[in-house]
VEXDREN-2710 file (C-alpha; in Angstrom, 1 decimal):
% VEXDREN-2710
k/r/px/py/pz
1/UNK/10.9/86.5/128.6
2/UNK/10.7/86.4/124.8
3/UNK/14.7/86.8/124.3
4/UNK/15.2/83.1/126.0
5/UNK/14.7/79.6/124.9
6/UNK/16.5/77.2/122.4
7/UNK/14.8/78.4/119.4
8/UNK/16.2/82.2/120.2
9/UNK/19.6/81.0/120.9
10/UNK/19.7/78.6/117.9
11/UNK/18.6/81.6/115.8
12/UNK/21.1/84.2/117.1
13/UNK/23.7/81.4/117.0
14/UNK/23.0/80.7/113.3
15/UNK/23.4/84.4/112.5
16/UNK/26.9/84.9/114.2
17/UNK/28.4/81.7/113.1
18/UNK/27.7/82.4/109.5
19/UNK/28.8/85.7/109.5
20/UNK/31.6/85.9/112.0
21/UNK/32.8/82.2/112.5
22/UNK/32.4/80.9/109.1
23/UNK/35.1/83.4/107.3
24/UNK/37.5/82.0/110.0
25/UNK/36.3/78.3/108.9
26/UNK/36.8/79.3/105.3
27/UNK/40.6/80.6/105.8
28/UNK/41.4/77.4/108.0
29/UNK/39.7/75.1/104.8
30/UNK/41.8/77.0/102.3
31/UNK/44.9/76.7/103.9
32/UNK/45.1/73.0/105.0
33/UNK/43.1/71.5/102.6
34/UNK/43.8/70.9/98.9
35/UNK/41.7/68.8/96.4
36/UNK/39.7/67.3/99.4
37/UNK/43.1/66.2/101.5
38/UNK/44.7/67.3/104.5
39/UNK/47.8/69.3/103.3
40/UNK/50.3/71.4/105.2
41/UNK/52.3/72.5/101.9
42/UNK/50.8/76.2/101.9
43/UNK/52.1/76.3/105.8
44/UNK/55.7/75.0/104.9
45/UNK/56.0/77.1/101.8
46/UNK/54.9/80.3/104.1
47/UNK/57.3/79.1/106.9
48/UNK/60.4/78.8/104.5
49/UNK/59.9/82.3/103.3
50/UNK/62.3/84.6/104.4
51/UNK/60.2/87.8/103.9
52/UNK/57.5/86.3/106.1
53/UNK/60.0/86.1/109.2
54/UNK/61.4/89.5/108.3
55/UNK/57.8/90.7/108.5
56/UNK/56.7/88.7/111.6
57/UNK/60.2/90.6/113.2
58/UNK/59.0/94.3/112.2
59/UNK/55.6/93.8/113.5
60/UNK/56.8/92.2/116.6
61/UNK/59.2/95.2/116.9
62/UNK/56.8/97.6/116.1
63/UNK/54.4/96.5/118.9
64/UNK/56.7/96.6/121.4
65/UNK/57.8/100.1/120.6
66/UNK/54.6/101.4/120.2
67/UNK/54.0/100.3/123.9
68/UNK/56.9/102.0/125.2
69/UNK/55.6/105.1/123.2
70/UNK/52.3/105.0/124.5
71/UNK/53.5/104.3/127.7
72/UNK/55.9/107.6/127.7
73/UNK/52.6/109.3/127.1
74/UNK/49.7/107.9/128.5
75/UNK/51.3/107.5/132.0
76/UNK/52.2/111.0/132.6
77/UNK/48.8/111.9/131.3
78/UNK/47.1/109.8/133.7
79/UNK/48.8/111.1/136.6
80/UNK/48.0/114.7/135.7
81/UNK/44.6/113.9/135.3
82/UNK/44.1/112.2/138.5
83/UNK/46.7/113.6/140.9
84/UNK/47.2/117.6/139.7
85/UNK/44.5/120.1/139.8
86/UNK/43.8/119.4/136.4
87/UNK/41.4/116.3/137.1
88/UNK/38.4/119.1/137.2
89/UNK/38.9/119.5/133.5
90/UNK/36.3/116.8/132.3
91/UNK/36.2/118.3/129.0
92/UNK/40.1/117.3/128.7
93/UNK/39.2/113.4/128.4
94/UNK/36.8/113.9/125.4
95/UNK/39.9/116.0/123.6
96/UNK/42.5/113.5/124.7
97/UNK/40.0/110.6/123.0
98/UNK/40.2/112.4/119.5
99/UNK/43.6/111.3/118.3
100/UNK/42.2/107.5/119.0
101/UNK/39.0/108.5/117.2
102/UNK/40.6/110.2/114.2
103/UNK/41.3/107.4/111.5
104/UNK/44.6/106.4/111.6
105/UNK/45.4/106.7/107.7
106/UNK/44.4/110.6/108.2
107/UNK/46.7/111.1/110.9
108/UNK/49.7/109.8/109.0
109/UNK/48.8/112.0/105.7
110/UNK/49.0/114.8/108.0
111/UNK/52.1/114.0/109.7
112/UNK/53.4/113.1/106.0
113/UNK/52.1/116.5/104.7
114/UNK/53.6/118.7/107.7
115/UNK/57.3/116.4/107.7
116/UNK/57.7/116.0/104.3
117/UNK/60.5/117.3/101.7
118/UNK/59.3/120.9/101.4
119/UNK/56.5/120.4/103.5
120/UNK/54.4/122.5/105.5
121/UNK/57.6/122.4/108.6
122/UNK/60.4/123.4/105.9
123/UNK/57.7/126.2/104.8
124/UNK/57.6/127.7/108.4
125/UNK/61.0/127.0/109.5
126/UNK/63.7/126.3/106.5
127/UNK/66.6/125.2/108.8
128/UNK/64.8/122.3/110.2
129/UNK/65.1/120.3/106.9
130/UNK/67.4/117.7/108.6
131/UNK/64.3/116.4/110.4
132/UNK/62.8/115.0/107.7
133/UNK/65.4/112.3/107.2
134/UNK/65.0/111.5/110.7
135/UNK/61.2/111.3/110.9
136/UNK/60.8/109.0/107.8
137/UNK/62.2/106.2/109.6
138/UNK/60.7/103.4/112.2
139/UNK/61.0/106.5/114.8
140/UNK/58.6/108.6/112.9
141/UNK/56.0/105.3/112.4
142/UNK/56.0/104.8/116.4
143/UNK/55.4/108.0/117.0
144/UNK/52.4/108.5/114.6
145/UNK/51.0/105.2/115.9
146/UNK/51.7/105.9/119.4
147/UNK/50.1/109.5/119.6
148/UNK/46.9/107.7/118.0
149/UNK/47.0/104.7/120.8
150/UNK/47.9/106.7/124.1
151/UNK/44.5/107.5/124.7
152/UNK/43.6/104.2/125.0
153/UNK/46.0/103.0/127.7
154/UNK/45.9/106.9/129.6
155/UNK/41.9/106.0/130.1
156/UNK/42.7/102.6/131.6
157/UNK/45.3/104.0/134.1
158/UNK/43.5/106.5/135.2
159/UNK/40.2/105.0/135.9
160/UNK/42.8/102.4/138.1
161/UNK/44.4/105.4/139.9
162/UNK/41.1/107.0/140.5
163/UNK/40.0/103.9/142.3
164/UNK/43.0/103.3/144.3
165/UNK/42.6/106.8/145.7
166/UNK/40.8/105.5/149.1
167/UNK/41.3/103.7/151.9
168/UNK/44.6/102.2/150.8
169/UNK/46.7/105.4/151.1
170/UNK/44.5/106.3/154.2
171/UNK/45.6/103.1/156.2
172/UNK/49.3/103.6/155.1
173/UNK/49.6/107.3/156.0
174/UNK/48.2/106.3/159.3
175/UNK/51.0/103.8/159.7
176/UNK/53.4/106.7/159.0
177/UNK/54.4/105.6/155.7
178/UNK/55.7/108.0/153.7
179/UNK/54.3/109.1/150.1
180/UNK/57.0/107.7/148.1
181/UNK/57.0/104.3/149.9
182/UNK/52.9/104.7/149.4
183/UNK/53.8/105.3/145.5
184/UNK/56.4/102.1/145.4
185/UNK/54.5/99.5/147.8
186/UNK/50.6/100.4/147.0
187/UNK/50.0/102.5/144.3
188/UNK/52.3/100.7/141.4
189/UNK/51.8/97.1/142.3
190/UNK/48.1/97.8/142.1
191/UNK/48.7/100.0/138.5
192/UNK/50.7/97.2/137.0
193/UNK/47.7/94.5/136.3
194/UNK/45.7/97.5/134.3
195/UNK/49.0/98.3/132.6
196/UNK/50.2/94.8/131.5
197/UNK/46.4/94.4/130.5
198/UNK/46.5/97.8/128.2
199/UNK/49.8/97.0/127.1
200/UNK/48.8/93.7/125.7
201/UNK/45.5/95.4/124.1
202/UNK/47.9/97.9/122.5
203/UNK/50.1/94.9/121.1
204/UNK/47.3/93.4/119.7
205/UNK/45.6/96.7/118.3
206/UNK/49.3/97.5/116.5
207/UNK/49.6/94.0/114.9
208/UNK/46.2/94.5/113.1
209/UNK/46.6/98.0/111.9
210/UNK/46.3/99.1/108.6
211/UNK/46.1/102.3/107.9
212/UNK/49.4/103.6/109.2
213/UNK/51.7/100.8/107.9
214/UNK/49.9/101.3/104.6
215/UNK/50.3/105.2/104.3
216/UNK/53.9/105.7/106.2
217/UNK/55.2/102.3/106.8
218/UNK/55.2/102.0/102.4
219/UNK/57.3/105.1/102.3
220/UNK/60.1/103.7/104.5
221/UNK/59.8/100.3/103.2
222/UNK/58.6/98.9/106.6
223/UNK/56.4/95.8/105.7
224/UNK/53.9/94.2/108.3
225/UNK/51.5/91.6/108.4
226/UNK/48.5/93.5/107.4
227/UNK/50.5/95.5/104.6
228/UNK/51.6/92.0/103.6
229/UNK/48.5/90.2/103.3
230/UNK/47.2/93.4/101.1
231/UNK/50.0/92.9/98.9
232/UNK/49.5/89.4/98.2
233/UNK/45.8/89.9/97.4
234/UNK/46.4/93.5/95.1
235/UNK/49.2/93.0/93.7
236/UNK/49.5/90.7/90.3
237/UNK/49.8/87.6/90.3
238/UNK/47.3/87.5/92.9
239/UNK/48.4/84.9/95.5
240/UNK/45.7/84.0/97.9
241/UNK/47.2/80.9/99.6
242/UNK/50.3/83.1/100.8
243/UNK/47.3/85.8/102.1
244/UNK/45.4/82.8/103.7
245/UNK/48.5/81.5/105.3
246/UNK/49.6/84.6/106.6
247/UNK/46.1/85.5/107.9
248/UNK/45.9/82.5/109.7
249/UNK/49.4/83.2/111.4
250/UNK/48.4/86.7/112.3
251/UNK/45.0/85.3/113.7
252/UNK/47.4/82.8/115.9
253/UNK/49.6/85.5/117.1
254/UNK/46.6/87.8/118.3
255/UNK/44.7/84.6/120.1
256/UNK/47.9/83.9/121.9
257/UNK/48.1/87.5/123.0
258/UNK/44.6/87.8/123.9
259/UNK/44.6/84.4/125.9
260/UNK/47.7/85.7/128.1
261/UNK/45.9/89.3/128.4
262/UNK/42.8/87.2/129.7
263/UNK/45.2/85.1/131.9
264/UNK/46.7/87.9/133.6
265/UNK/43.3/89.7/133.8
266/UNK/42.0/86.5/135.8
267/UNK/44.9/86.0/138.1
268/UNK/46.2/89.4/138.5
269/UNK/43.5/91.8/139.0
270/UNK/42.7/93.3/142.6
271/UNK/39.5/94.8/144.2
272/UNK/40.3/97.9/145.0
273/UNK/36.8/99.7/145.7
274/UNK/36.5/98.4/149.5
275/UNK/36.3/101.8/151.4
276/UNK/37.0/104.2/149.2
277/UNK/37.0/107.5/150.4
278/UNK/33.5/109.5/149.2
279/UNK/34.9/112.8/148.7
280/UNK/37.6/113.7/146.6
281/UNK/40.5/115.3/148.0
282/UNK/41.0/119.1/147.3
283/UNK/44.4/119.3/145.2
284/UNK/46.9/122.6/145.4
285/UNK/49.4/122.4/142.8
286/UNK/52.6/124.2/143.4
287/UNK/52.9/126.8/140.1
288/UNK/55.7/124.7/138.5
289/UNK/53.7/121.6/138.6
290/UNK/50.5/123.1/137.2
291/UNK/52.4/125.0/134.8
292/UNK/54.7/121.6/134.1
293/UNK/51.4/119.9/133.9
294/UNK/49.5/122.5/131.1
295/UNK/52.9/122.4/129.1
296/UNK/52.9/118.5/129.0
297/UNK/49.2/118.3/128.0
298/UNK/49.4/120.9/125.7
299/UNK/52.6/119.4/123.8
300/UNK/50.8/116.3/123.6
301/UNK/47.8/117.8/122.1
302/UNK/49.8/120.1/119.4
303/UNK/51.3/116.4/118.2
304/UNK/48.5/114.5/118.5
305/UNK/45.8/116.8/117.1
306/UNK/47.3/120.0/116.2
307/UNK/50.2/119.1/113.6
308/UNK/47.9/116.7/111.7
309/UNK/44.7/118.7/111.6
310/UNK/46.4/121.8/110.8
311/UNK/48.1/119.7/107.8
312/UNK/44.7/118.1/106.1
313/UNK/42.8/121.6/106.7
314/UNK/45.7/123.8/104.9
315/UNK/46.0/121.3/102.2
316/UNK/42.2/120.8/101.5
317/UNK/42.2/124.8/101.1
318/UNK/45.5/125.4/99.0
319/UNK/44.9/126.0/95.4
320/UNK/48.3/125.0/94.6
321/UNK/50.4/123.1/96.5
322/UNK/53.8/123.7/95.0
323/UNK/52.9/127.4/95.5
324/UNK/53.0/126.9/99.4
325/UNK/52.0/128.7/102.9
326/UNK/51.4/132.3/100.8
327/UNK/48.4/134.5/100.9
328/UNK/46.4/134.7/97.7
329/UNK/46.9/130.7/97.8
330/UNK/43.7/129.5/99.8
331/UNK/40.4/128.9/98.4
332/UNK/37.4/126.6/99.0
333/UNK/38.0/125.1/95.3
334/UNK/38.2/121.4/96.8
335/UNK/35.4/121.4/98.5
336/UNK/33.3/123.3/96.0
337/UNK/34.4/120.4/93.5
338/UNK/33.4/117.7/96.3
339/UNK/29.9/119.1/97.1
340/UNK/29.4/119.2/92.8
341/UNK/27.0/116.9/92.2
342/UNK/27.8/113.9/90.5
343/UNK/31.5/114.2/91.6
344/UNK/33.7/111.3/92.5
345/UNK/34.4/112.8/96.2
346/UNK/30.5/113.6/96.9
347/UNK/29.9/110.0/95.5
348/UNK/32.4/108.4/97.6
349/UNK/31.3/110.3/100.8
350/UNK/28.0/109.3/100.1
351/UNK/28.4/105.8/99.7
352/UNK/30.2/106.1/103.0
353/UNK/27.2/107.8/104.8
354/UNK/24.8/105.2/103.4
355/UNK/26.8/102.1/104.8
356/UNK/27.4/103.3/107.7
357/UNK/24.0/104.3/108.5
358/UNK/22.5/100.8/107.1
359/UNK/25.1/99.1/109.4
360/UNK/24.3/101.0/112.5
361/UNK/20.9/100.2/112.2
362/UNK/21.6/96.5/111.4
363/UNK/23.7/95.8/114.4
364/UNK/21.5/97.8/117.0
365/UNK/18.7/95.4/116.3
366/UNK/21.3/92.3/115.8
367/UNK/23.0/93.7/119.0
368/UNK/20.1/94.4/121.0
369/UNK/18.6/90.7/120.4
370/UNK/21.6/89.5/121.4
371/UNK/22.4/91.6/124.4
372/UNK/19.1/90.7/125.6
373/UNK/19.7/87.3/125.6
374/UNK/23.0/87.4/127.0
375/UNK/22.2/89.5/130.1
376/UNK/24.6/89.1/132.7
377/UNK/26.5/85.8/131.0
378/UNK/25.3/83.3/133.8
379/UNK/25.0/80.4/131.3
380/UNK/27.0/78.2/129.4
381/UNK/24.9/79.4/126.1
382/UNK/24.8/83.1/126.7
383/UNK/28.9/82.8/127.4
384/UNK/29.1/81.0/124.3
385/UNK/27.2/83.7/122.2
386/UNK/28.6/86.5/124.2
387/UNK/32.4/85.1/123.3
388/UNK/31.4/84.8/119.3
389/UNK/30.0/88.3/119.4
390/UNK/33.0/89.9/120.4
391/UNK/35.1/87.9/118.0
392/UNK/35.7/90.7/115.8
393/UNK/37.4/92.7/118.4
394/UNK/39.8/89.9/118.8
395/UNK/40.5/88.9/115.4
396/UNK/42.5/91.8/113.2
397/UNK/40.0/93.3/110.5
398/UNK/42.1/92.3/107.7
399/UNK/41.6/88.8/108.6
400/UNK/37.9/88.9/108.9
401/UNK/37.8/90.5/105.5
402/UNK/40.3/87.6/103.6
403/UNK/38.0/84.9/105.3
404/UNK/34.6/86.8/104.1
405/UNK/36.3/86.6/100.4
406/UNK/37.0/83.3/100.5
407/UNK/33.4/82.3/102.2
408/UNK/31.6/84.2/99.6
409/UNK/34.0/82.6/97.0
410/UNK/33.3/79.0/97.6
411/UNK/32.4/76.9/94.7
412/UNK/29.6/75.3/97.1
413/UNK/27.4/78.3/97.5
414/UNK/24.6/78.7/95.6
415/UNK/24.3/82.3/95.7
416/UNK/27.2/85.2/96.8
417/UNK/27.0/88.3/97.6
418/UNK/30.6/88.9/96.6
419/UNK/31.0/92.0/94.5
420/UNK/28.1/93.9/95.6
421/UNK/27.3/96.3/98.2
422/UNK/25.5/93.9/100.2
423/UNK/28.9/92.3/100.8
424/UNK/29.9/95.4/102.2
425/UNK/27.4/96.0/104.6
426/UNK/27.6/92.5/105.6
427/UNK/31.5/92.8/106.0
428/UNK/30.9/96.3/108.7
429/UNK/28.0/94.4/110.3
430/UNK/30.6/91.7/111.3
431/UNK/33.2/94.1/112.1
432/UNK/31.4/96.4/114.3
433/UNK/28.8/94.2/115.9
434/UNK/30.7/94.3/119.3
435/UNK/29.9/97.9/119.3
436/UNK/26.4/97.6/119.7
437/UNK/26.4/94.7/121.8
438/UNK/28.6/96.0/124.2
439/UNK/26.8/99.4/124.8
440/UNK/23.3/97.7/124.8
441/UNK/24.5/95.3/127.6
442/UNK/26.0/98.1/129.7
443/UNK/22.7/99.6/129.7
444/UNK/21.0/96.6/130.4
445/UNK/23.3/95.7/133.4
446/UNK/21.8/99.1/134.8
447/UNK/18.4/97.9/134.9
448/UNK/17.1/96.6/138.2
449/UNK/15.1/93.3/137.9
450/UNK/12.5/94.4/140.0
451/UNK/10.9/96.5/137.1
452/UNK/10.5/93.1/135.4
453/UNK/8.7/91.9/138.3
454/UNK/6.6/94.9/138.8
455/UNK/5.6/94.5/135.4
456/UNK/4.8/90.6/135.8
457/UNK/2.3/91.8/138.8
458/UNK/0.3/94.3/137.2
459/UNK/-0.5/91.4/134.5
460/UNK/1.9/93.3/131.2
461/UNK/2.2/90.9/128.5
462/UNK/6.0/90.2/127.3
463/UNK/5.7/92.4/124.0
464/UNK/4.6/95.3/126.1
465/UNK/7.3/95.0/129.0
466/UNK/9.8/95.2/126.0
467/UNK/8.1/97.8/124.2
468/UNK/6.9/100.3/126.9
469/UNK/9.8/99.3/129.7
470/UNK/12.8/97.7/128.4
471/UNK/13.5/99.3/125.1
472/UNK/13.1/102.8/126.2
473/UNK/15.4/102.1/129.2
474/UNK/18.1/100.7/126.7
475/UNK/17.6/103.5/124.0
476/UNK/20.7/105.7/125.7
477/UNK/22.9/102.5/124.9
478/UNK/21.2/101.9/121.7
479/UNK/22.0/105.0/120.3
480/UNK/25.3/105.3/121.7
481/UNK/25.9/101.8/120.1
482/UNK/24.6/103.5/116.7
483/UNK/26.6/106.7/117.2
484/UNK/30.0/104.7/117.7
485/UNK/29.3/102.2/114.7
486/UNK/28.5/105.1/112.6
487/UNK/32.0/107.1/113.4
488/UNK/34.0/103.8/112.9
489/UNK/32.1/102.5/110.0
490/UNK/32.9/106.1/108.0
491/UNK/36.8/105.5/108.7
492/UNK/37.2/101.8/107.3
493/UNK/39.9/101.5/105.4
494/UNK/41.0/97.9/104.7
495/UNK/37.6/96.6/103.9
496/UNK/36.9/98.8/101.3
497/UNK/40.0/98.6/99.7
498/UNK/39.6/94.7/99.2
499/UNK/35.5/94.2/98.7
500/UNK/34.2/97.1/97.0
501/UNK/33.0/96.3/94.1
502/UNK/34.0/98.0/90.7
503/UNK/33.4/101.6/90.0
504/UNK/32.3/102.3/93.8
505/UNK/34.4/104.1/96.0
506/UNK/33.9/105.0/99.8
507/UNK/35.1/108.3/101.8
508/UNK/38.3/106.1/103.0
509/UNK/39.3/104.6/100.0
510/UNK/38.8/107.9/97.9
511/UNK/41.0/109.9/100.5
512/UNK/43.7/107.2/100.0
513/UNK/43.8/106.7/96.3
514/UNK/44.1/110.6/95.8
515/UNK/46.9/110.4/98.7
516/UNK/48.7/107.9/96.8
517/UNK/48.1/109.8/93.4
518/UNK/49.2/112.9/94.3
519/UNK/46.2/114.6/94.1
520/UNK/45.5/115.8/97.9
521/UNK/43.4/119.0/97.7
522/UNK/39.6/117.3/97.1
523/UNK/40.8/114.2/99.2
524/UNK/41.8/116.1/102.2
525/UNK/38.4/118.0/101.8
526/UNK/36.6/114.8/102.5
527/UNK/39.3/114.1/105.3
528/UNK/38.2/116.8/106.7
529/UNK/34.5/117.1/106.6
530/UNK/34.5/113.0/107.7
531/UNK/36.7/114.2/110.8
532/UNK/34.4/117.0/111.5
533/UNK/31.4/114.6/111.3
534/UNK/33.6/112.2/114.1
535/UNK/34.2/114.9/116.3
536/UNK/30.4/116.2/116.3
537/UNK/29.3/112.4/116.8
538/UNK/31.9/111.8/120.1
539/UNK/30.6/114.7/121.9
540/UNK/27.0/113.6/121.4
541/UNK/28.2/110.2/122.4
542/UNK/29.9/112.1/125.5
543/UNK/26.7/114.1/126.1
544/UNK/24.4/110.8/125.8
545/UNK/26.8/108.6/128.5
546/UNK/26.8/111.8/130.8
547/UNK/22.7/112.1/130.5
548/UNK/22.6/108.4/130.8
549/UNK/25.1/108.6/134.2
550/UNK/22.4/111.7/135.5
551/UNK/19.6/109.5/134.7
552/UNK/21.0/106.5/136.5
553/UNK/22.4/108.3/139.2
END
């Protein structure tokens, strides 16, 4: 086939190494080399700083508490979606993914606007003023991040519970085990593996998160690694050596946790699909179970979607924020200002659309080539390329951005893209390439090899096989990867804050800067448009995946 051979491997590996691995090497070089000599003085300086250890403690504490918070929400939700009559409502899965797909900084801004002094909660219920102080603490930060990340753990637990619902329980019932003993001896041990894997991923995502710590954490004085790195790069005097040292430290922590996660995945994953009962059992809940399930789902949706979305929509419609929630204080002026030709909001929004579209197209092409080469990852070369292409999912985004800044500022480079729009697109492509690779790989795995053999029997050339058979069959996965890349690119904040050229803004940086300056009307209008686009693309993505599933069935 065309996507095989040493030349193809060398070409694809060069692309991945140049753009994804070189930034990490640049961080290592900047941290450990001084005047061409090996030097660990920067590491010693970092380790001697009390502030670094305090930041490490804050990041670890936040990671553990967010795991607790997501567990409290995700585990009951997974049980409700699998063991009660609510399993029939597939649309709940799409609704429950909205908090995860909502940009974290927008969700945080919504909660801040709702809970702050004289915020929407106090305007609706004046006696609730005492809640403001309680909320603006570590508790509030953990709650916001847990409400953002719980869908990730919930879907993992739900999928595991659905697979267990088969012959294991049937066998236990035949041998006279009680339902409670079934749960403690069969279900929970089989769920533990998925839970531990999901929790470790939640921990890594919490360490790598920038949006919520930047918007909410800065208000309560709670610094974590990502905000600390941003501070060293954006505060005068700029301390690049400390930023790279912290990036390396954060990268090391994430790689260790990722290794532990893989170790657990290899040793403690059990096969649960053997003998699965083919027909779904009919579930008939008692009225109080049904009522309690709907109430739990309602409260979670209210906290994760209702309150933050209410705040940003109402704020975008208010004429004067100080006049609060009263008749006559609402208009579409912010939206009119945003859509006025040449306005800062419209320019920022269009920049985001342009960068996201280019990123989606470029990553789709590169992702298709990589997926076609990797296939099932049976050879060492395929596994190496697969690992390198997935690196951006392991490495925190801010670490990659710092590495790119170091790499493209290297004095030995004959030319640089730093401080140009090309740098933005390259950064987005590196950060979001794994989505295209994974979606295309998933579609490729569903194509039976007999199709290729049939094409060979009928004398089709290699190009005809790709053009007329493979790419049309992969189109569903390619489009899904492009949509996901577009959605994620539209919300990217940390890359924009650090690498955008002067006088260029994206929707994310515009929303962030407007919120920080207190001019939130137009900023929230941009946020509403961004979120609406995200939700529409999510429904399209769900429809596309469902359609692909029916076609494959």
